[in-house]
C-alpha positions as CSV (number, residue, x, y, z in Angstrom):
1,M,33.0,-13.8,3.2
2,Y,30.6,-11.6,4.7
3,Q,30.2,-8.1,3.0
4,F,29.3,-5.4,5.4
5,I,27.3,-2.4,4.1
6,D,27.5,0.8,6.0
7,S,25.8,3.0,3.6
8,L,23.1,2.7,1.2
9,R,21.6,5.1,-1.5
10,V,17.8,4.7,-2.3
11,F,15.5,6.7,-4.5
12,V,12.4,7.8,-2.6
13,K,9.4,9.6,-4.0
14,G,6.0,10.4,-2.5
15,G,2.9,9.7,-4.5
16,K,1.0,12.5,-6.5
17,G,-2.2,13.9,-5.1
18,G,-5.2,13.1,-7.1
19,D,-7.0,15.7,-9.3
20,G,-10.0,17.6,-7.9
21,L,-13.1,19.0,-9.4
22,P,-12.7,22.7,-8.5
23,A,-16.1,23.6,-10.2
24,K,-18.0,21.0,-7.9
25,G,-15.9,21.6,-4.8
26,G,-14.1,18.0,-5.2
27,L,-10.8,17.4,-3.7
28,G,-8.4,14.7,-5.0
29,G,-6.8,12.1,-2.6
30,K,-3.6,12.8,-0.9
31,G,-0.6,11.1,-2.4
32,G,1.0,8.2,-0.4
33,D,4.1,8.7,1.9
34,V,7.3,6.9,2.1
35,V,7.9,6.2,5.7
36,I,11.4,5.1,7.2
37,L,10.7,2.8,10.1
38,G,13.2,1.7,12.7
39,S,12.8,-2.0,13.1
40,K,14.4,-4.7,15.5
41,K,13.9,-7.2,12.9
42,S,15.9,-5.4,10.2
43,Q,19.5,-6.2,11.4
44,T,21.5,-4.9,8.4
45,L,21.5,-2.6,5.4
46,K,22.1,-5.7,3.3
47,Q,18.8,-7.0,4.2
48,V,17.1,-3.6,3.2
49,R,18.9,-3.9,-0.3
50,K,17.9,-7.5,-0.6
51,H,14.3,-6.6,-0.1
52,Q,14.1,-4.2,-2.8
53,P,16.8,-4.8,-5.2
54,T,16.0,-1.7,-7.5
55,Q,16.4,0.6,-4.4
56,R,13.3,2.6,-5.5
57,Y,10.6,3.4,-3.1
58,I,7.6,5.2,-5.0
59,A,4.4,5.7,-3.0
60,K,1.0,5.3,-4.8
61,P,-1.0,8.5,-6.0
62,G,-4.3,9.5,-4.5
63,T,-7.3,8.9,-6.6
64,R,-9.0,11.8,-8.4
65,S,-12.4,13.2,-7.3
66,K,-15.6,12.3,-9.4
67,L,-18.8,13.8,-9.9
68,F,-20.5,11.6,-7.4
69,C,-17.6,11.0,-5.2
70,L,-16.1,14.5,-4.4
71,F,-13.3,13.3,-2.2
72,G,-10.6,11.1,-3.8
73,D,-9.1,8.3,-1.8
74,P,-5.6,8.8,-0.5
75,G,-2.6,6.8,-2.0
76,E,-1.2,3.8,-0.3
77,N,1.8,4.5,1.9
78,I,5.2,2.4,1.7
79,N,7.0,1.4,5.0
80,V,10.6,0.9,4.7
81,P,12.1,-1.0,7.7
82,V,15.6,-0.1,8.4
83,P,17.9,-1.2,11.4
84,L,17.7,0.9,14.6
85,G,20.1,3.6,14.7
86,V,20.4,4.4,10.9
87,S,20.6,8.1,9.9
88,V,18.7,9.3,7.0
89,I,19.8,12.2,4.9
90,S,18.5,13.9,1.8
91,Q,20.8,14.8,-1.2
């Protein structure tokens, strides 16, 4: 029997920005983003749930600045492919 899923709740959190070095003018890297992308390949929300069983999407943090590298690297983004036409709401 095919189980149709018409709603899915996930936990999403952007990455923390990296620590800076204010005394030296250093800036920490920007935290990563979680991006919801409409995809023709993703046919159902069941596929989204199967891809990430924990239903948690947490982007990577930015790196901190260092004495010889004043600008930290940005955190890695996470792309979440969902079927076209999906509505995303924040609770």
